[in-house]
C-alpha positions in Angstrom: -14.8 -38.9 -13.8 -13.5 -38.9 -10.3 -11.5 -36.0 -9.0 -8.0 -36.3 -7.6 -7.6 -34.9 -4.1 -4.2 -34.2 -2.6 -3.8 -33.6 1.1 -0.8 -31.6 2.3 0.7 -32.4 5.7 1.7 -29.6 8.0 5.2 -30.8 8.5 7.7 -28.1 7.8 11.3 -28.4 6.6 12.2 -25.1 8.2 10.9 -25.0 11.7 11.4 -21.2 12.1 8.5 -20.6 9.7 6.3 -23.2 11.5 6.6 -21.8 15.0 6.5 -18.0 14.4 6.8 -16.1 17.7 3.9 -14.0 18.9 5.1 -10.4 18.9 3.9 -7.0 19.7 1.8 -5.1 17.2 4.5 -2.4 16.9 7.1 -5.0 16.2 4.9 -6.5 13.4 4.4 -3.1 11.8 8.1 -2.3 12.0 9.0 -5.6 10.3 6.6 -4.8 7.4 7.8 -1.2 7.1 11.4 -2.5 6.9 10.5 -4.8 4.0 8.7 -2.0 2.2 11.4 0.5 2.8 14.3 -1.7 1.8 12.7 -3.7 -1.1 10.0 -2.9 -3.6 6.7 -1.3 -2.6 4.7 -4.3 -3.7 6.3 -6.8 -1.3 3.0 -7.3 0.5 0.6 -8.4 -2.3 -3.1 -9.0 -1.8 -3.4 -11.0 -5.0 -0.9 -13.6 -3.6 -3.2 -14.4 -0.7 -3.8 -17.8 -2.1 -0.1 -18.6 -2.3 1.3 -21.0 0.3 4.4 -20.4 2.5 6.7 -23.3 1.4 6.0 -26.6 3.2 7.0 -30.2 2.6 4.1 -31.6 0.6 3.1 -35.2 1.2 0.5 -36.1 -1.3 -2.2 -38.5 -0.3 -4.5 -39.5 -3.2 -8.2 -39.9 -2.6 -11.3 -39.5 -4.8 -14.3 -37.3 -5.1 -17.3 -37.2 -7.3 -16.5 -33.6 -8.5 -14.6 -33.3 -11.7 -11.1 -31.9 -11.7 -8.2 -32.0 -9.2 -8.4 -30.7 -5.7 -5.3 -29.7 -3.6 -6.1 -29.5 0.1 -3.8 -26.9 1.4 -4.8 -27.1 5.1 -7.8 -27.5 7.3 -9.6 -24.5 5.8 -8.2 -24.0 2.3 -8.5 -26.1 -0.9 -7.4 -25.2 -4.5 -9.5 -26.9 -7.2 -8.7 -26.9 -10.9 -10.0 -28.5 -14.0 -6.7 -29.3 -15.8 -3.0 -28.7 -15.6 -0.4 -29.5 -12.9 0.7 -27.9 -9.7 3.8 -28.8 -7.6 2.7 -28.6 -4.0 6.3 -28.8 -2.7 7.8 -25.9 -4.8 4.5 -24.0 -5.1 4.6 -23.8 -8.9 2.5 -24.9 -11.8 0.1 -24.1 -14.6 -3.6 -24.7 -14.1 -6.9 -23.8 -15.8 -10.4 -23.1 -14.5 -9.3 -22.9 -10.9 -11.3 -22.2 -7.7 -10.0 -21.3 -4.3 -12.2 -22.7 -1.5 -11.9 -21.3 2.1 -13.9 -22.7 5.0 -16.0 -24.6 2.6 -16.9 -21.5 0.6 -15.8 -20.8 -3.0 -13.9 -17.5 -2.7 -12.0 -16.9 -5.9 -12.1 -18.2 -9.4 -9.9 -17.7 -12.5 -9.6 -19.0 -16.0 -5.8 -19.6 -15.9 -2.9 -19.4 -13.4 0.8 -19.9 -14.2 3.3 -19.5 -11.4 7.1 -19.9 -11.5 9.4 -19.2 -8.5 13.0 -18.2 -8.3 14.8 -20.6 -5.9 17.7 -19.8 -3.6 19.5 -21.5 -0.7 17.0 -20.1 1.9 13.7 -22.1 1.7 11.9 -19.2 3.5 12.4 -16.8 0.6 9.4 -16.7 -1.7 10.4 -14.8 -4.9 7.9 -14.9 -7.7 9.7 -15.1 -11.0 6.5 -15.0 -13.0 2.8 -15.1 -12.2 0.1 -14.8 -14.8 -3.7 -15.0 -14.0 -6.5 -14.5 -16.5 -10.0 -13.4 -15.5 -9.6 -13.5 -11.7 -12.8 -12.9 -9.8 -14.2 -13.0 -6.3 -17.2 -15.1 -5.4 -19.4 -13.8 -2.6 -23.0 -14.4 -1.6 -25.4 -12.5 -3.7 -26.9 -10.6 -0.7 -23.5 -9.1 0.1 -23.3 -7.3 -3.3 -19.6 -6.8 -3.2 -16.7 -8.3 -5.1 -14.0 -7.7 -7.7 -12.8 -8.9 -11.1 -9.4 -8.5 -12.8 -9.1 -9.5 -16.5 -5.4 -9.9 -16.4 -2.7 -10.1 -13.8 1.0 -10.1 -14.7 3.8 -10.1 -12.1 7.5 -10.7 -12.4 10.4 -10.7 -9.9 8.2 -9.9 -6.9 9.2 -10.8 -3.4 6.3 -12.0 -1.3 8.2 -13.6 1.5 6.1 -13.6 4.7 3.2 -12.0 2.8 0.6 -10.8 5.2 -2.6 -12.8 4.9 -6.0 -11.3 5.4 -7.7 -12.1 8.7 -10.7 -11.1 10.7 -8.4 -10.4 13.6 -5.9 -7.5 13.2 -3.4 -9.2 15.5 -3.5 -12.3 13.4 -3.1 -10.2 10.2 0.1 -8.7 11.5 1.4 -11.9 13.0 4.6 -12.1 11.0 8.0 -13.2 12.0 10.3 -10.7 13.8 12.9 -10.9 11.1 13.5 -9.0 7.9 13.6 -11.9 5.5 14.0 -10.7 1.9 15.3 -12.0 -1.3 18.8 -10.8 -2.0 19.6 -8.7 -5.1 21.5 -11.7 -6.5 18.3 -13.7 -6.8 16.5 -11.2 -9.1 16.5 -12.0 -12.7 15.3 -8.6 -13.6 13.5 -5.6 -12.0 10.1 -6.1 -10.4 6.9 -5.4 -12.3 3.2 -5.7 -11.9 0.3 -5.1 -14.3 -3.4 -5.4 -13.6 -5.8 -4.7 -16.4 -9.5 -4.0 -16.4 -9.9 -4.0 -12.6 -13.5 -3.7 -11.3 -14.5 -3.5 -7.6 -18.1 -3.1 -6.6 -20.0 -2.8 -3.4 -23.3 -1.3 -2.1 -21.5 2.0 -1.6 -19.4 2.3 -4.7 -18.4 0.9 -8.1 -14.7 1.4 -9.1 -13.2 0.5 -12.5 -9.6 1.0 -13.5 -8.2 0.4 -17.0 -4.6 -0.2 -15.8 -2.6 -0.5 -12.5 1.1 -0.8 -13.3 4.3 -0.8 -11.3 7.6 -1.2 -13.0 11.1 -0.9 -11.5 13.7 0.2 -14.1 16.8 -0.6 -12.1 17.9 -1.2 -8.5 20.8 -0.8 -6.1 22.2 -3.1 -3.5 22.0 -2.1 0.2 24.4 -3.5 2.9 23.9 -7.2 3.3 22.9 -7.7 -0.4 19.4 -6.4 -0.1 17.7 -4.7 -3.0 16.6 -1.1 -3.3 14.5 -0.4 -6.4 14.6 3.4 -6.4 14.1 3.9 -10.1 10.5 3.0 -10.8 7.2 4.1 -12.1 3.6 3.5 -10.9 0.5 4.3 -12.9 -3.2 4.2 -12.1 -5.0 4.9 -15.4 -8.6 5.2 -16.4 -10.1 5.1 -12.9 -13.8 5.8 -12.6 -15.6 5.8 -9.2 -19.4 5.8 -9.2 -21.7 6.1 -6.3 -25.2 4.6 -5.8 -28.2 6.8 -6.3 -30.1 7.9 -3.3 -33.4 6.6 -4.7 -36.5 8.4 -3.5 -35.0 9.6 -0.2 -34.3 13.3 0.2 -30.6 13.9 -0.4 -28.4 14.7 2.6 -26.8 18.2 2.1 -23.6 16.8 3.5 -23.5 13.9 1.2 -20.8 14.6 -1.5 -21.9 11.8 -3.7 -25.1 13.5 -4.8 -23.1 16.1 -6.7 -21.5 13.5 -9.0 -24.2 11.5 -10.6 -21.7 10.4 -13.3 -19.0 9.6 -10.8 -15.4 10.8 -10.5 -12.5 10.2 -12.9 -9.2 9.4 -11.2 -5.6 9.2 -12.6 -2.4 8.7 -10.5 1.2 8.4 -11.4 4.5 8.1 -9.6 8.0 8.5 -10.9 11.1 8.0 -8.8 14.8 8.2 -9.6 17.8 7.3 -7.4 21.6 7.3 -7.5 24.2 6.0 -5.1 26.5 8.5 -3.4 29.0 6.5 -1.3 27.2 4.9 1.7 23.9 6.8 1.0 21.3 6.7 -1.8 19.8 10.0 -3.1 16.2 9.5 -4.2 13.8 11.9 -5.9 10.1 11.2 -6.4 7.2 12.9 -8.1 3.6 11.9 -7.5 0.4 13.3 -9.2 -3.2 12.6 -8.3 -5.8 14.0 -10.6 -9.5 13.8 -9.7 -10.9 15.6 -12.8 -14.1 17.0 -11.2 -12.4 18.1 -7.9 -8.7 18.7 -7.8 -5.2 17.9 -8.8 -2.4 17.2 -6.3 1.3 17.1 -7.2 4.0 16.0 -4.7 7.8 16.2 -4.9 10.1 14.6 -2.4 13.9 14.5 -2.2 15.6 12.5 0.5 18.6 10.3 1.3 18.8 7.0 3.0 21.7 5.1 4.6 22.9 1.9 3.0 22.6 0.1 6.4 18.9 0.6 6.5 17.9 -3.1 6.8 20.3 -3.7 9.7 18.8 -0.7 11.4 15.3 -2.1 11.1 16.6 -5.4 12.4 18.2 -3.8 15.4 14.9 -2.0 16.2 13.0 -5.3 16.0 15.4 -6.9 18.4 14.9 -4.0 20.8 11.1 -4.3 20.6 11.3 -8.1 21.1 13.6 -7.8 24.2 11.4 -5.1 25.8 7.8 -5.0 24.4 5.7 -1.9 24.9 3.0 -1.8 27.5 -0.3 -1.2 25.7 -1.8 0.3 28.9 1.1 2.6 29.6 2.4 4.0 26.3 5.7 5.8 26.5 6.0 8.4 23.7 9.5 9.4 24.7 10.7 5.8 24.6 9.1 5.4 21.2 11.0 8.4 19.8 14.2 7.0 21.3 13.7 3.5 20.0 12.9 4.8 16.5 16.0 6.9 16.3 18.1 4.0 15.0 15.8 4.0 11.9 14.8 7.6 11.5 18.5 8.7 11.7 19.0 6.8 8.4 16.6 9.2 6.5 17.5 12.7 5.5 14.8 14.8 3.9 16.0 17.6 1.6 12.7 18.8 0.2 8.9 18.1 0.5 6.8 19.9 -2.0 3.0 19.9 -2.7 0.8 21.7 -5.2 -2.9 21.7 -4.8 -4.9 22.9 -7.9 -8.6 23.7 -7.6 -10.7 21.9 -10.2 -14.1 22.5 -8.5 -13.4 21.4 -4.9 -13.6 24.9 -3.4 -17.0 25.7 -5.1 -18.3 22.3 -3.9 -17.1 22.8 -0.3 -18.8 26.2 0.1 -21.9 25.0 -1.7 -22.2 22.1 0.7 -21.5 24.4 3.7 -24.3 26.8 2.6 -26.7 23.8 2.0 -26.3 22.9 5.7 -26.9 26.5 6.9 -29.9 28.2 5.4 -28.6 31.6 6.6 -25.4 31.3 4.7 -24.6 31.7 0.9 -21.7 30.0 -0.8 -20.0 33.4 -1.2 -20.4 34.2 2.5 -19.1 30.7 3.5 -16.0 31.3 1.3 -15.4 34.7 2.9 -15.8 33.4 6.4 -13.4 30.5 5.8 -10.7 32.9 4.4 -11.0 35.3 7.4 -10.6 32.4 9.8 -7.4 31.1 8.2 -5.0 33.0 10.5 -6.7 31.4 13.5 -6.5 27.9 12.0 -2.7 28.1 11.4 -1.8 30.3 14.4 -0.5 27.3 16.4 1.3 25.7 13.5 4.8 27.1 13.2 6.5 27.4 10.8 3.4 27.6 8.6 1.9 30.6 10.4 4.0 33.4 8.7 2.2 36.4 7.2 3.2 35.4 3.7 1.9 31.9 4.1 -1.4 33.1 5.6 -1.9 35.5 2.7 -1.3 32.7 0.2 -3.9 30.5 1.9 -6.5 33.2 2.0 -5.9 34.1 -1.7 -6.4 30.5 -2.7 -9.6 30.2 -0.7 -11.0 33.4 -2.2 -9.8 33.0 -5.8 -9.1 29.3 -6.5 -6.2 28.5 -8.8 -3.4 26.6 -7.2 -1.3 26.9 -4.0 2.2 25.5 -3.7 3.8 24.4 -0.4 7.6 23.8 -0.1 9.2 22.5 3.0 13.0 22.4 3.5 14.9 21.5 6.7 17.1 24.1 8.4 20.5 22.5 7.9 21.4 18.9 7.5 18.5 17.4 9.5 17.5 13.8 9.6 14.0 12.6 10.3 14.9 11.8 13.9 15.7 15.5 14.5 12.6 16.7 12.7 10.3 14.4 14.8 12.0 15.5 18.0 11.5 19.1 17.1 7.9 18.5 16.2 7.1 17.1 19.7 9.1 19.9 21.4 7.2 22.5 19.4 10.2 23.7 17.4 10.2 22.0 14.0 13.6 22.6 12.3 12.1 23.3 8.8 11.1 26.2 6.7 7.7 26.2 5.0 7.0 28.6 2.1 3.6 28.8 0.4 2.7 30.6 -2.8 -0.7 31.2 -4.5 -1.0 31.0 -8.3 -4.3 32.3 -9.8 
């Protein structure tokens, strides 16, 4: 049975996407930060790397001895599948037993892929209504010993407009258009969500398995211009297990942390955020927890406000950077702070909190320190570190208060947990905090407390 091969022309029906301007690295990063800040956190999606920015598809049928159907995306990329159909013009379809081929090498395989888009008036907008993939796996040469598998991928209502493609060249990786193109809230048929089940990543230096990676927005708000802000959301990273390779017959390195965990590390993460609109601003609270069972537990709390004209501010910054690019050989820090003000003035931080709970990390640190110094015991290493704490924080106002230093020393000597709480002095936006940081007078109050 001969295979069907479809060739896609490179003719575009929206010239702006075909001839994207070469821009400065800072401008590229700013564009991506704008998308992430104003939309959902998963706007740039690695698993969508095989998706195609919309082009006019002119099918040209030829034959091959291989079974199945091959869709030639461009000079380097081909999508091959055993059965099903895929619309090259709308980038939608349902296929089985697919393989992605890049530069003549099979790169990814999967048992099933179903993709449906939400269409609007702007052809540049790429909003995934639904994406389902079963048994996605990478294909790499055996001698590389690296790769990943995901048993189940489920996405809905995810904006991947101008998704950043992987590249060997960082400048190419960040070569996106200097414009914040995003799907408007009106296009969404529901809040964004993502679920990855049974994720496995392996390489010569680690094996990582995760039972579930999940992101789900509960509801959203509309920023000026109709752009979405999904402030009510959850993120979960469940059943993570990180294993390290054994050292074999070689003598262990005293500074190598992996030797202390022959059974690996167990990792859990979770994020919850809530938001509400208050006139022309949005009040957002977020809680994040990271639990590495054998080492530590970290909990973060953040409360901040953002202005509803956030997207327009990012766009104005991009225009500034495009009109007057930075000189990489003569970086001007003062100009950077001035340029960034239009964006950083839109953020007001009310509270930053962190709790660090010792679950073995202190004992391990001082055990490793003693192993690298035969004249030092773990107890002595702990005492020396505690006595040096005042010197470490002496140049870090407002952290270097007697009360904070006492809390740090008590935590080092006794373990338990230490809590840090940072609040601004007055109604300070991020622009003012950054300015104070560079001038050596940070307008915040930091309080630390040790809990045995």
